[in-house]
C-alpha positions, 0 to 999 in steps of 0.5 A: 500500500502506498502511504502518502507523506508531506501533506499529500492525499492519496485519492481515487479519481473517477474516470471520465467517459469520452462521448463518441460521435460519427461526425466524420471529423478526425481529431489528433491522437493526443486530443483531450476534451475540455474538463472542468477545472474543479472535480470530485475525488475520493480520499483513500489515505492521507499524510499525518500532517494534512492541515484539516481532518480527512478520513478515507472515503471522504469526497473532496473537491480539488483543482484537477490540474494539480492532481499528480500521477505516480506509476510504481511497478505497474500501479498508478497512484493519484495524489494531491497536496492538501492546499489544492483541496477547495472543499469537502462534500458532506 
């Protein structure tokens, strides 16, 4: 299990579904559709020095551009620093 430190929060980022259409328009392979700046994620674990109380399975609103992806041994982890959390959904 990956255990975050230094104010990082390990999160689960929901996969966005890409809508496909048969418009006949060809887009580049690296094209990414526009995403909202803020999104909802779910907490898996957090460092002991996070500056607000967060429990596993807490839903957070975060700045999507600040989510970091870490690949270790074929496993992908998503983390974010606590200062990029803008709210907690209760």
